[in-house]
DOVO-641921 format. One record per residue: residue number from 1; x, y, z of N, C-alpha, C in turn. Coordinates in nm, 3 decimals. Layout:
// residues N
+-----+---------+---------+---------+---------+---------+---------+---------+---------+---------+
: pos :     n_x :     n_y :     n_z :    ca_x :    ca_y :    ca_z :     c_x :     c_y :     c_z :
+-----+---------+---------+---------+---------+---------+---------+---------+---------+---------+
: NUM :       X :       Y :       Z :       X :       Y :       Z :       X :       Y :       Z :
...
+-----+---------+---------+---------+---------+---------+---------+---------+---------+---------+
// end
This chain:
// residues 80
+-----+---------+---------+---------+---------+---------+---------+---------+---------+---------+
: pos :     n_x :     n_y :     n_z :    ca_x :    ca_y :    ca_z :     c_x :     c_y :     c_z :
+-----+---------+---------+---------+---------+---------+---------+---------+---------+---------+
:   1 :   5.578 :   7.818 :   2.198 :   5.446 :   7.774 :   2.237 :   5.359 :   7.898 :   2.260 :
:   2 :   5.247 :   7.903 :   2.196 :   5.157 :   8.018 :   2.207 :   5.055 :   7.993 :   2.318 :
:   3 :   5.079 :   8.055 :   2.432 :   4.992 :   8.035 :   2.549 :   4.852 :   8.088 :   2.521 :
:   4 :   4.843 :   8.202 :   2.452 :   4.712 :   8.260 :   2.421 :   4.626 :   8.164 :   2.341 :
:   5 :   4.687 :   8.098 :   2.242 :   4.613 :   8.002 :   2.159 :   4.565 :   7.884 :   2.242 :
:   6 :   4.650 :   7.835 :   2.331 :   4.612 :   7.723 :   2.416 :   4.496 :   7.763 :   2.507 :
:   7 :   4.502 :   7.884 :   2.562 :   4.394 :   7.932 :   2.649 :   4.264 :   7.943 :   2.571 :
:   8 :   4.271 :   8.002 :   2.451 :   4.150 :   8.015 :   2.370 :   4.090 :   7.880 :   2.334 :
:   9 :   4.174 :   7.784 :   2.298 :   4.124 :   7.650 :   2.265 :   4.062 :   7.583 :   2.387 :
:  10 :   4.126 :   7.598 :   2.502 :   4.071 :   7.539 :   2.624 :   3.936 :   7.603 :   2.658 :
:  11 :   3.926 :   7.734 :   2.644 :   3.799 :   7.801 :   2.671 :   3.693 :   7.760 :   2.570 :
:  12 :   3.734 :   7.740 :   2.445 :   3.638 :   7.697 :   2.343 :   3.584 :   7.558 :   2.377 :
:  13 :   3.672 :   7.466 :   2.414 :   3.628 :   7.331 :   2.450 :   3.539 :   7.333 :   2.574 :
:  14 :   3.573 :   7.417 :   2.671 :   3.491 :   7.428 :   2.791 :   3.353 :   7.483 :   2.756 :
:  15 :   3.350 :   7.587 :   2.674 :   3.222 :   7.643 :   2.631 :   3.141 :   7.542 :   2.551 :
:  16 :   3.206 :   7.468 :   2.464 :   3.139 :   7.367 :   2.384 :   3.082 :   7.257 :   2.472 :
:  17 :   3.152 :   7.220 :   2.577 :   3.106 :   7.118 :   2.671 :   2.975 :   7.163 :   2.737 :
:  18 :   2.976 :   7.284 :   2.791 :   2.856 :   7.333 :   2.858 :   2.742 :   7.360 :   2.759 :
:  19 :   2.775 :   7.402 :   2.638 :   2.674 :   7.422 :   2.535 :   2.603 :   7.290 :   2.503 :
:  20 :   2.679 :   7.183 :   2.492 :   2.619 :   7.052 :   2.462 :   2.533 :   7.002 :   2.577 :
:  21 :   2.578 :   7.026 :   2.700 :   2.496 :   6.988 :   2.816 :   2.365 :   7.066 :   2.815 :
:  22 :   2.373 :   7.197 :   2.790 :   2.253 :   7.280 :   2.786 :   2.157 :   7.232 :   2.676 :
:  23 :   2.211 :   7.201 :   2.559 :   2.126 :   7.151 :   2.450 :   2.060 :   7.019 :   2.486 :
:  24 :   2.134 :   6.930 :   2.553 :   2.077 :   6.801 :   2.593 :   1.965 :   6.820 :   2.694 :
:  25 :   1.985 :   6.909 :   2.791 :   1.881 :   6.935 :   2.891 :   1.759 :   7.002 :   2.829 :
:  26 :   1.782 :   7.094 :   2.736 :   1.668 :   7.160 :   2.671 :   1.592 :   7.063 :   2.581 :
:  27 :   1.663 :   6.970 :   2.518 :   1.596 :   6.870 :   2.435 :   1.510 :   6.777 :   2.521 :
:  28 :   1.563 :   6.738 :   2.637 :   1.485 :   6.653 :   2.728 :   1.362 :   6.728 :   2.780 :
:  29 :   1.380 :   6.857 :   2.811 :   1.268 :   6.937 :   2.862 :   1.161 :   6.959 :   2.755 :
:  30 :   1.203 :   6.956 :   2.629 :   1.109 :   6.979 :   2.519 :   1.043 :   6.851 :   2.470 :
:  31 :   1.076 :   6.738 :   2.526 :   1.009 :   6.616 :   2.486 :   1.101 :   6.505 :   2.443 :
:  32 :   1.230 :   6.525 :   2.451 :   1.323 :   6.418 :   2.418 :   1.364 :   6.416 :   2.273 :
:  33 :   1.416 :   6.302 :   2.230 :   1.473 :   6.288 :   2.097 :   1.369 :   6.293 :   1.986 :
:  34 :   1.244 :   6.270 :   2.019 :   1.143 :   6.270 :   1.912 :   1.122 :   6.409 :   1.853 :
:  35 :   1.162 :   6.513 :   1.925 :   1.148 :   6.649 :   1.874 :   1.281 :   6.709 :   1.831 :
:  36 :   1.383 :   6.629 :   1.814 :   1.516 :   6.680 :   1.778 :   1.513 :   6.752 :   1.644 :
:  37 :   1.447 :   6.694 :   1.545 :   1.440 :   6.758 :   1.414 :   1.363 :   6.888 :   1.422 :
:  38 :   1.254 :   6.891 :   1.498 :   1.173 :   7.011 :   1.511 :   1.253 :   7.122 :   1.578 :
:  39 :   1.328 :   7.090 :   1.683 :   1.409 :   7.192 :   1.749 :   1.519 :   7.244 :   1.657 :
:  40 :   1.585 :   7.155 :   1.584 :   1.689 :   7.197 :   1.491 :   1.629 :   7.285 :   1.381 :
:  41 :   1.511 :   7.251 :   1.333 :   1.446 :   7.329 :   1.229 :   1.409 :   7.468 :   1.281 :
:  42 :   1.359 :   7.474 :   1.403 :   1.324 :   7.604 :   1.462 :   1.448 :   7.691 :   1.483 :
:  43 :   1.559 :   7.632 :   1.526 :   1.682 :   7.708 :   1.541 :   1.729 :   7.761 :   1.406 :
:  44 :   1.717 :   7.680 :   1.302 :   1.755 :   7.723 :   1.168 :   1.667 :   7.838 :   1.119 :
:  45 :   1.538 :   7.827 :   1.142 :   1.445 :   7.932 :   1.098 :   1.471 :   8.063 :   1.171 :
:  46 :   1.486 :   8.057 :   1.302 :   1.510 :   8.179 :   1.379 :   1.643 :   8.243 :   1.337 :
:  47 :   1.747 :   8.164 :   1.323 :   1.876 :   8.217 :   1.279 :   1.870 :   8.276 :   1.139 :
:  48 :   1.796 :   8.212 :   1.049 :   1.783 :   8.262 :   0.913 :   1.706 :   8.393 :   0.909 :
:  49 :   1.599 :   8.402 :   0.985 :   1.521 :   8.526 :   0.990 :   1.607 :   8.640 :   1.044 :
:  50 :   1.685 :   8.612 :   1.148 :   1.772 :   8.714 :   1.206 :   1.879 :   8.757 :   1.105 :
:  51 :   1.940 :   8.662 :   1.033 :   2.042 :   8.695 :   0.935 :   1.983 :   8.776 :   0.820 :
:  52 :   1.864 :   8.739 :   0.774 :   1.799 :   8.814 :   0.666 :   1.765 :   8.955 :   0.712 :
:  53 :   1.721 :   8.969 :   0.838 :   1.691 :   9.102 :   0.892 :   1.816 :   9.189 :   0.892 :
:  54 :   1.928 :   9.135 :   0.940 :   2.052 :   9.212 :   0.943 :   2.102 :   9.244 :   0.802 :
:  55 :   2.078 :   9.157 :   0.708 :   2.118 :   9.182 :   0.570 :   2.030 :   9.290 :   0.507 :
:  56 :   1.900 :   9.285 :   0.536 :   1.805 :   9.379 :   0.477 :   1.812 :   9.516 :   0.545 :
:  57 :   1.847 :   9.521 :   0.671 :   1.853 :   9.647 :   0.746 :   1.993 :   9.661 :   0.806 :
:  58 :   2.091 :   9.699 :   0.725 :   2.229 :   9.704 :   0.777 :   2.249 :   9.808 :   0.886 :
:  59 :   2.160 :   9.906 :   0.896 :   2.175 :  10.007 :   1.001 :   2.124 :   9.957 :   1.136 :
:  60 :   2.084 :   9.831 :   1.144 :   2.033 :   9.774 :   1.268 :   2.143 :   9.757 :   1.372 :
:  61 :   2.267 :   9.755 :   1.328 :   2.378 :   9.745 :   1.423 :   2.494 :   9.831 :   1.373 :
:  62 :   2.581 :   9.867 :   1.463 :   2.694 :   9.952 :   1.427 :   2.792 :   9.874 :   1.339 :
:  63 :   2.849 :   9.944 :   1.242 :   2.947 :   9.880 :   1.155 :   3.079 :   9.866 :   1.230 :
:  64 :   3.148 :   9.754 :   1.212 :   3.276 :   9.737 :   1.282 :   3.384 :   9.827 :   1.222 :
:  65 :   3.478 :   9.865 :   1.306 :   3.591 :   9.946 :   1.261 :   3.700 :   9.851 :   1.213 :
:  66 :   3.713 :   9.836 :   1.081 :   3.808 :   9.741 :   1.024 :   3.930 :   9.817 :   0.975 :
:  67 :   4.046 :   9.773 :   1.021 :   4.170 :   9.835 :   0.978 :   4.237 :   9.749 :   0.872 :
:  68 :   4.331 :   9.806 :   0.803 :   4.406 :   9.731 :   0.704 :   4.487 :   9.622 :   0.774 :
:  69 :   4.484 :   9.505 :   0.721 :   4.556 :   9.393 :   0.784 :   4.672 :   9.346 :   0.698 :
:  70 :   4.731 :   9.437 :   0.618 :   4.841 :   9.400 :   0.531 :   4.961 :   9.345 :   0.609 :
:  71 :   5.006 :   9.407 :   0.720 :   5.120 :   9.348 :   0.794 :   5.087 :   9.208 :   0.846 :
:  72 :   4.966 :   9.188 :   0.890 :   4.927 :   9.055 :   0.939 :   4.932 :   8.954 :   0.826 :
:  73 :   4.882 :   8.991 :   0.709 :   4.883 :   8.899 :   0.595 :   5.026 :   8.868 :   0.551 :
:  74 :   5.117 :   8.967 :   0.557 :   5.257 :   8.940 :   0.522 :   5.318 :   8.840 :   0.620 :
:  75 :   5.283 :   8.850 :   0.749 :   5.334 :   8.754 :   0.846 :   5.284 :   8.613 :   0.816 :
:  76 :   5.161 :   8.600 :   0.767 :   5.107 :   8.468 :   0.735 :   5.178 :   8.408 :   0.614 :
:  77 :   5.222 :   8.493 :   0.522 :   5.285 :   8.442 :   0.400 :   5.429 :   8.397 :   0.423 :
:  78 :   5.495 :   8.451 :   0.525 :   5.636 :   8.415 :   0.547 :   5.648 :   8.273 :   0.601 :
:  79 :   5.743 :   8.196 :   0.551 :   5.756 :   8.055 :   0.593 :   5.815 :   8.038 :   0.733 :
:  80 :   5.868 :   8.143 :   0.793 :   5.930 :   8.128 :   0.925 :   5.820 :   8.128 :   1.025 :
+-----+---------+---------+---------+---------+---------+---------+---------+---------+---------+
// end
């Protein structure tokens, strides 16, 4: 039994729970369900602009230090 995985899943569900509550409260504060599409559209636009900015200006953030993951991939391929 992988305790780390269980902890991560529990934390993910807890975070998702509070995220949904926050979204519900912000939707009510913004006018209720009648503006749901508008809020979703604005979130999409802001996220898209941010992603395009990071794509167009790669020096805007530090590059991650990626190591070779060959041993990890070999572990995934083994049936045990």
